N, C-alpha and C positions, 0 to 999 in steps of 0.2 A: 117264771115267765119265759116263754119262747116266742120271740117275734116271728111273724109268718113270712118266711122266705125259703127258697131252695138254693142249695149250693150247686152251681152249674160249672161245667167244664170251662165255659167262657170266663167266668169269674176267676178261676184259678190261673188260666192263661194270662189274664190281665194282671193278676197279682204278681206272677213271676216276672212279667215284663216291667212292671212298675218298680219292683224291688231291684232288678238289674239296673234300670235307668237311675234309680235313686242312689245306688252305690257309685255309679259313674259320676253322677253330679257331685257327690260328696268328695270323691277322690280327685276329680279333675277340674272342678269349676268352683271351688269354694270362694275364690276371689271375686266371683261375680256378685256375691252377696255382700260386698261392701256397699252395694246399691240397695241395701235393705229398705231404706226409707221409700224409694221408688216402688218397690214391690208392695210395701205396706199400703201406700197410697192407692195403687191399682186395686188391691183387695177391698179397701174401704169404699172406693168409688163404685166398683162393680156391685158389691153387696147392697149398697144403698140404692143404686140405679135400678136393681131388680125390684126394689120396694117403691119405685116411682119418684125417688128423689131426682129433681131436675138439674142439680148443679153439675157443671162440666168437670172433667178431670182437672182442668187447669184451675178452676175455682176451688176445688177440693184441695189442691196443692197449695194455693195461696192462703186458704184458711188455716191450714196446718203450719204455715210459715208465719202466722200472726198478722197477715195482711187483711185489710178490709175488702170485702167483695159485696156486690149487689146480689141479693138473694133473699128468699123467704127466711125469717128468723128460725122457724122450725127446722128447715133443711140445714141451715148452718149449724144449729145445735146437734142435729143428727151426726154431722161430720165430726164435730168436736168430741161427742160422746163415743163414737165408734173408734176414734183414734185412741182415746184413753182406755177403752175396753180391750182393744187389741194389744196395747202396750202392757196391760196387766194380766190379761187372761191366761197367758202361757205359763204363768207361775201357779195356776190353779190346778186342782185335782178334777179331772173330767168325770169322776164317779162320785163326787161330793154334791149332795143336794144344796148345802150351804153355799158352796162355790158357784153353783149353777145360778142361784138367786143373786149372788154378788155380781156376776157378770151381767145379768139382765139389768140390775140396778145401774151399772155403769153405762150400758147401752141406751137406756131409756130415761135417764135422769132429766127431770124438767120437761119431759115429753108426755108422760102418762102419770096418772095419780098412783097407780100400783106398780111403779118401778121397783124391781127387786122382790116382787110378790106374785104368787100364783093368782090368777083371776078368780073372782068370786061369783061371776055370772056366766050364763051360757053365751057362746059365741059362734057365729057362722061366717064362712067366707063366701063372698058373692062375686059373680062374674059381671061383665059390663052391662048385661041386660037385667041385673038385679036378681038373678036366680041363685039359689043356694047351691054351692058346689062342694062344700065341706062343712061338717059340723064337728067342732071339737068335743072332747070328752066333757061330761058333766063335771062341774067344779068339785064335787065331793070325791071324785075318782082321780083327780089330777095327781095329788101327792102320792098315793100308792102306785099309780101307773109309772110315774117318773122314777120313784124309788125302786120298783121292780126292774125297770129298764136298766138303770145304772148298776144294780146288783148283778143282773144277767151279763151286762157288758164287762164288768170287772172280773167276773169269774169265767167268762167264755175263753176257750182256747183257740177260737177262730183268729185268722190273721187280722191285725188291727186295720188293715185296709178295708176289709169287708165289714168288720165290726163298726167302724166309723160311719160307713154308709147306712147301716141299719139304724144306728142311733140318730143320725140326721133325719132319716125318714120317719122314725117313730116320734121324734120331737114335733115334727110337722103335723102328724096325725093326732097326737094328744092335744096340741095347740094350748100349752099350759098358761100362756100369758094373754092379757088383753090386747097387746100389740108387741111386735118385735120377734115373733116366733120364727120367721124365715131367717132373720139375722142370727138368732141364737142357734138354729139348726146348723147353719153353715159354719159359724164360729166354733161350735162344739165339735164338729167333725174335724176341723183343723187342729183343735187342741188334742184330740185323741191321736191324730197322726203325728203331731209334734212330740208327744210323749214317746212315740215309737221311734221316730227319727227327727231330731231337732230341726233339720233343714226345712221341714214342712211349716214351721212358723212363718217362713218368708216366701212360700210358694203361693202366688196369686191365683188359686184355683177358682175363686169367684169370678175372675175375668172370663174364663171359658164358660162357666155357668151362665153368665150374663149374655154371652154371644149365642148361647143355645137355650135361651130362656123358655121358648115355647116347648121344646122337648123336655126340659126340666119339669115343667108343670104337667105335661102330658104323661110322663112316666110316673109322676107322683099320683096323679089321678087314676092311672091304670093300677097302680099298687093298691090304692084304697078300694077300687071297684072289685078287684080280684082277691083282695085280702092276701096279697103276696107281693112283697117289695123286690122280688128278684130282678125285674127289668130295670127298676130304679137303681139298684146296686150296680148292675152292669153299666148303666149310663154314667153313673158317678165315677166308676173306675176308669171309664174311657176319658172322662174330663181330667182326671188326675194324670193319666198317662200323657194326654195331649199337652197338659201344662208343662210337664217335665220335658217332653220332646221339643217344645217351643224354646226351651233354654239351651238346647243342644244345636249348635250350628255346624253343619258339615263344611269343612274346609279341606280341599285336596291336600295330599301329603306334601306336594311341592310348595304350595302356598303356606301351608302350616309351618314348614321348616323355615320359611322366610320371616315368620313373626316371632317375636319374643313371647314369653308366657304372659307378660302383662298386656301385650298387644292382642293376644288371643282372647284374654278375658274381657278386654275392652270391646272387642268386636262382638263377642257373644252377648255382652250387655246391650250393645246397640240393637242387635237383632231382637233381644227379649223385649225392649221397650219401645222401639221405633219402627218395627218391621211392617206395621199396618199403614204407615205413611208412605206415600209414593216418593217423597223427598223430604229432606230436613236440612236445617242450617246448623252452624256451630252453636248458636244461641239455644237451639232446641235440644241440644245434647247436654248442656250444662246442668239441668235439674237432675240428670241421671248419672252424673259423674263427679268425682272429687278432684278431677284434674284441672290444671290451668288451661286457659284458652289456647295458649301457644302449644301445649302438649297435645290437646285435642286436635288442633289443626295438623300437627305433625303426624299423628296417628292416621287421621283421615286421608292425608296426602299419600301415605304409604299404602293404605287400602285401595286407593284409586290406582296407584302404580301397579299393584298386584291384580287388578281387575275385580276386586271384591266389591268395589263401589264405582259409580260413575259420578262425574262432577259437571256442573254447568254454571255459568256466570263467573264473575270476577269479584275479588275482595269481599266486601260486606254482603254483596248479592249472591255469593257463591252458595249453591245448594248441592246436596249429595243424593244420589239416586241408587236404588238397589239394582 
């Protein structure tokens, strides 16, 4: 099997940039990943939101903390299943058919009758007007197509960054399951990347995909129409690079020297998790930190002093602005 795509100069430029940034992240920012739970929650929330799950990130967090929330039982089950799948998936073999089905079983437990099994009926994807926009492979072709894809990927000498994008795209095109194909494609790309560099287990790439959801589907449709996934591969590489860059926070040398290493990592974690908010309180920092309230306040006060943050309000009403 040879999936239809072209190796482009842009792909290799992105691969080089991503590899360099990945190395920087591993060497300089490993402490950021003490906040692994927060990254995992962002991945789960975004991947499910792409599939029209209506639960907010706050509710997803509450569910995974064992709290009761108001929401559709199906959507709550999707969150619970996704967390278990992400917790176990990174011990699996990305080129094993058995492991592929195991992961789907975890993702779709109690949601579909054929959880952990390839579909046995034809399936189509429809747009909001009810028009067919994609038809999956016939059921009798699913097993050989997925088997050939995994065999190609395992034997290919291509960079894992490119290979993972190809596998993601092909899973979506084959559409091997009655439901959960999008979630499986994104999870399986993460698994291939994590086997290359373990840090990818914790990078919330799904967050950037969710933010560029229209482009995600457009490039997928373009790849199917042209029988060439090159544009989709370039798009996904851009999403990976943007995810890594979002975790790097430029601090001037003078200010950087004024911060301890722990303070630098804490500031980078703030940027990674709260940069989309115009302002935040100490209480909003707590879910993303293992530090005490007094330590968080001390760090935030120092960031304000250095001009890395601004502050307004007093005491419990105090908020911090970028």
